[in-house]
C-alpha positions in Angstrom: 0.0 0.0 0.0 2.8 2.5 0.9 4.4 2.2 -2.6 1.0 2.9 -4.2 0.7 6.1 -2.1 4.1 7.3 -3.1 3.2 6.7 -6.8 0.0 8.6 -6.3 1.8 11.5 -4.7 4.5 11.6 -7.4 1.7 11.5 -10.1 0.0 14.5 -8.4 3.2 16.4 -8.1 4.0 15.9 -11.8 0.5 17.0 -12.9 0.5 20.0 -10.6 3.5 21.5 -12.3 1.5 22.2 -15.5 -2.2 21.7 -14.5 -3.1 25.3 -15.6 -2.2 24.3 -19.1 -4.4 21.2 -19.2 -7.8 21.4 -20.7 -10.8 21.0 -18.3 -11.6 17.6 -19.9 -8.1 16.2 -19.3 -8.0 17.6 -15.8 -11.3 15.9 -14.9 -10.1 12.6 -16.5 -6.8 12.7 -14.6 -8.4 13.8 -11.3 -11.0 11.0 -11.5 -8.4 8.4 -12.4 -6.3 9.4 -9.4 -9.4 9.2 -7.2 -10.3 5.8 -8.4 -6.8 4.5 -7.6 -7.0 6.1 -4.2 -10.3 4.4 -3.5 -8.9 1.0 -4.6 -5.7 1.4 -2.6 -7.6 2.3 0.6 -10.6 0.0 0.0 -8.6 -3.2 -0.9 -6.1 -3.1 1.9 -5.6 -6.1 4.1 -6.8 -6.4 7.6 -3.2 -6.4 9.0 -2.0 -3.6 6.8 -2.8 -0.6 9.0 -2.9 -0.1 12.8 -6.7 0.3 13.0 -7.8 -2.3 10.5 -7.7 -5.3 12.9 -9.8 -3.2 15.4 -12.4 -2.6 12.7 -12.4 -6.3 11.8 -13.1 -7.2 15.5 -15.9 -4.5 15.6 -17.4 -5.9 12.4 -17.5 -9.4 13.9 -18.8 -8.4 17.3 -20.9 -5.3 16.5 -23.4 -6.0 19.3 -20.6 -5.2 21.8 -20.1 -1.7 20.5 -23.3 0.2 21.3 -21.2 3.4 21.8 -20.3 3.6 18.1 -22.2 5.9 15.7 -25.5 4.9 14.2 -24.1 5.1 10.7 -21.5 2.5 11.5 -24.1 0.1 12.9 -26.3 0.6 9.8 -23.4 0.0 7.4 -22.0 -3.0 9.2 -25.5 -4.6 9.6 -26.3 -4.1 5.9 -23.0 -5.6 4.8 -23.4 -8.6 7.1 -26.9 -9.2 5.9 -25.5 -9.3 2.3 -23.0 -11.9 3.4 -20.0 -9.5 3.0 -16.9 -9.2 5.2 -14.8 -6.4 6.7 -13.1 -5.8 3.3 -16.4 -4.5 2.0 -16.5 -2.1 5.0 -13.2 -0.7 4.1 -14.3 -0.2 0.5 -17.6 1.5 1.5 -15.9 4.0 3.7 -13.1 4.6 1.1 -15.7 5.3 -1.6 -17.6 7.8 0.7 -14.7 9.7 2.2 -12.5 9.9 -0.9 -15.3 10.8 -3.2 -16.4 13.6 -0.9 -12.9 14.8 -0.4 -12.2 14.9 -4.2 -15.4 16.8 -4.8 -14.7 19.5 -2.2 -11.1 19.9 -3.4 -12.4 20.4 -6.9 -14.8 23.1 -5.6 -12.5 25.0 -3.3 -9.1 24.8 -4.9 -7.9 26.6 -8.1 -5.0 24.1 -8.2 -6.7 20.8 -7.4 -3.7 18.5 -8.2 -1.4 20.5 -5.9 -4.0 20.4 -3.2 -4.5 16.7 -3.7 -0.8 16.2 -3.3 -0.9 17.9 0.1 -3.9 15.8 1.1 -2.1 12.6 0.0 1.0 13.6 2.0 -0.7 13.1 5.4 -4.5 12.9 5.7 -5.0 10.1 3.1 -2.8 7.7 5.1 -3.9 8.8 8.5 -7.7 9.1 7.8 -8.7 7.1 4.7 -6.6 4.0 5.6 -6.9 4.1 9.4 -9.4 6.4 11.0 -12.1 5.7 8.4 -15.0 7.2 10.4 -13.1 10.4 11.0 -12.3 10.5 7.3 -15.9 10.8 6.3 -16.7 13.3 9.1 -13.6 15.4 8.1 -14.7 15.5 4.4 -18.2 16.6 5.4 -16.7 19.3 7.6 -14.9 20.9 4.6 -18.3 21.1 2.9 -19.6 22.9 6.0 -16.7 25.4 5.7 -17.5 25.9 2.0 -21.1 26.8 2.7 -20.4 28.8 5.9 -18.1 31.0 3.8 -21.1 32.2 1.8 -23.2 32.5 5.0 -25.3 29.5 4.1 -25.7 28.5 7.8 -28.4 25.9 7.3 -26.4 24.0 4.7 -23.3 24.2 6.9 -25.2 22.9 9.9 -26.6 20.0 7.9 -23.2 18.9 6.9 -21.9 19.1 10.5 -24.8 17.1 11.7 -24.4 14.6 9.0 -20.7 14.3 9.9 -21.6 13.6 13.5 -23.5 10.5 12.3 -20.0 9.1 11.3 -18.0 10.4 14.2 -19.4 12.0 17.4 -16.5 14.4 17.6 -17.8 16.1 14.4 -20.4 17.8 16.5 -17.6 20.2 17.6 -17.7 21.6 14.1 -20.9 23.5 15.0 -18.7 26.3 16.4 -17.9 27.3 12.8 -21.4 28.7 12.5 -20.1 31.6 14.6 -17.3 32.3 12.1 -17.4 34.5 9.0 -15.1 35.0 6.1 -14.5 38.7 6.6 -10.9 39.9 6.2 -9.0 39.6 9.5 -9.0 42.7 11.7 -6.0 43.9 13.6 -7.3 42.6 17.0 -8.0 39.2 15.4 -4.5 38.9 14.0 -3.0 39.8 17.4 -5.2 37.2 19.1 -4.2 34.5 16.5 -0.5 35.3 17.0 -1.0 34.8 20.8 -3.2 31.6 20.6 -0.3 29.1 20.4 1.8 30.7 23.1 -1.3 30.9 25.4 -2.1 27.3 24.4 1.4 26.1 25.4 0.9 27.8 28.8 -2.4 25.9 29.2 -0.7 22.7 28.0 1.9 23.1 30.7 -0.8 23.7 33.4 -3.2 21.2 31.8 -4.1 19.5 35.1 -5.6 22.8 36.4 -8.0 23.1 33.4 -8.8 19.4 33.1 -11.4 19.4 35.9 -13.4 22.1 34.1 -13.5 20.2 30.8 -14.4 17.0 32.6 -17.3 18.7 34.3 -18.6 19.8 30.9 -18.1 16.4 29.4 -20.0 14.7 32.2 -22.9 17.0 31.7 -23.3 16.2 28.0 -26.0 13.7 27.0 -25.0 10.7 24.9 -26.7 12.1 21.8 -24.2 15.0 21.9 -21.2 12.8 22.3 -21.2 12.4 26.0 -20.7 8.6 25.7 -17.7 9.1 23.4 -16.2 11.6 25.8 -16.7 9.1 28.6 -14.8 6.6 26.4 -11.8 9.0 26.1 -11.9 9.5 29.9 -11.9 5.8 30.4 -8.8 5.4 28.2 -7.0 8.0 30.3 -8.1 6.4 33.6 -6.9 3.0 32.5 -3.5 4.4 31.5 -3.7 3.1 27.9 -4.3 6.5 26.3 -0.8 6.6 24.7 -1.8 3.5 22.6 -4.5 5.6 20.9 -3.0 9.1 20.8 -0.6 10.4 18.2 2.9 11.7 19.1 3.0 14.8 21.4 2.7 17.9 19.2 6.3 19.1 20.1 7.7 15.9 18.7 5.5 15.8 15.6 7.3 17.7 12.8 4.1 17.7 10.7 2.3 19.7 13.5 5.2 22.1 13.8 5.2 22.6 10.0 1.5 23.4 10.2 2.2 25.9 13.0 4.8 27.6 10.8 2.2 27.7 7.9 -0.3 29.3 10.3 1.9 32.2 11.2 3.0 32.7 7.6 -0.7 32.9 6.5 -1.5 35.4 9.3 1.4 37.6 8.4 0.6 37.6 4.6 -3.2 37.4 5.1 -3.9 40.4 2.8 -2.3 39.0 -0.4 -3.4 35.5 0.4 -7.1 36.6 0.9 -7.0 38.5 -2.4 -5.8 35.4 -4.2 -7.7 32.8 -2.2 -11.1 33.8 -0.8 -11.3 31.1 1.9 -8.2 32.2 3.7 -9.9 34.1 6.6 -12.3 31.4 7.7 -9.7 28.7 7.3 -7.3 30.6 9.5 -10.1 30.8 12.1 -10.6 27.1 11.8 -6.9 26.5 12.4 -7.1 28.7 15.5 -9.8 26.5 16.9 -7.7 23.5 16.1 -4.7 24.8 18.1 -7.0 25.6 21.0 -8.2 21.9 20.9 -4.7 20.5 20.6 -3.2 22.5 23.4 -6.1 23.2 25.6 -7.6 19.7 25.9 -4.4 17.9 26.6 -5.1 17.5 30.3 -8.5 16.1 29.6 -7.6 13.6 26.8 -4.7 13.5 24.4 -6.8 11.3 22.1 -9.7 13.9 22.0 -7.2 16.8 21.6 -5.6 15.1 18.6 -8.9 14.1 17.0 -10.5 17.5 17.3 -7.3 19.4 16.2 -7.0 17.3 13.0 -10.7 17.8 12.4 -10.3 21.6 12.3 -6.8 21.8 10.9 -7.7 19.7 7.8 -8.1 23.0 6.0 -4.2 23.1 5.7 -4.6 21.0 2.6 -5.9 24.2 0.9 -3.7 26.8 2.6 -0.4 25.1 1.6 -1.4 25.5 -2.0 -2.7 29.0 -1.6 0.8 30.1 -0.4 2.3 29.7 -3.8 0.6 33.1 -4.7 3.3 34.7 -2.5 6.1 33.5 -4.7 7.3 34.6 -8.1 7.6 32.7 -10.4 4.7 30.5 -9.4 6.7 27.4 -10.5 9.1 27.9 -7.5 6.1 28.0 -5.2 4.8 24.7 -6.6 8.2 23.1 -6.2 8.5 24.2 -2.6 4.9 23.0 -1.7 5.5 19.7 -3.5 8.7 19.3 -1.6 6.9 19.9 1.7 4.3 17.3 0.6 6.9 14.7 -0.1 8.6 15.4 3.3 5.2 15.2 5.0 4.5 11.8 3.4 7.9 10.5 4.6 7.1 11.6 8.1 3.6 10.2 7.9 4.9 6.8 6.8 7.4 6.9 9.7 4.5 7.5 12.2 2.4 4.9 10.5 5.2 2.3 10.6 5.9 3.1 14.2 2.2 2.6 15.1 2.0 -0.6 13.1 5.0 -2.2 14.8 5.0 -0.8 18.3 1.5 0.3 19.3 
């Protein structure tokens, strides 16, 4: 599977270098073909090929023991079992849903879809579509919510968030974007964004002090709003097995540090970026929420902090590509972003291999 992902990434990188010169017809054909290979790569993987696959195989076999899982998961598994299909069909169904949605929203929101697809392949494809398959669908639906919220279509945005929560309870957190707008960043907002990560690090260091407040809120939530899933995260922490489910700490994760660097670059150059890519303001606000989740929820649950931060920070797949507008000639910008994508994939494969062998 890993060689196939590298081939997909290199294909996207090659196409991204001259995608503006391609006709619309050939762009659609190439984009669709890449998507089909992505679906097959993720959907036909073996049960032992990714860290989470064996867990899904067990849940597929003993579904009745997992009442805390989302209703969509129960519906899909029940249908597949009634049709006499196995867990491989489950992987394929989720791959078709998540990747199709992701490709559609990339096509709608990116003026350089192959470059954006390369960024997506460099991290989120491996971590979501081949492992956290429920999160993958919820994350793709969240991007649709961002798309509609940008144009103040609040009802449509809310519908996509609620739909995402049927695939993963944590998607309900996306409802906060209904408070966001896409207006250009004001001075006070930029200052606050600059300060969010340093403040978050302070909260991270003093996490035990803030953990009690978050736990009180979690215990008050009903199951329909994710209270049961939050209780699950608390249980992992209480049992001392949280490290088996959480990613590396943010200060050891080079991909996270690269995203932090991107965040500050985008804030500093927000005016030229916004003039070239209209979604920049709302995506920076989403990233801000992501950093609050990553650093602020550490004392409560590392697993939840990581899940929610990745849910909001998924917008980086667009912002990396948007940054090429800051460079002249544009080809140098593409080479830089593609180089970053290749490095991100190398790091993602390292984290993936570590989880497969040692977690």
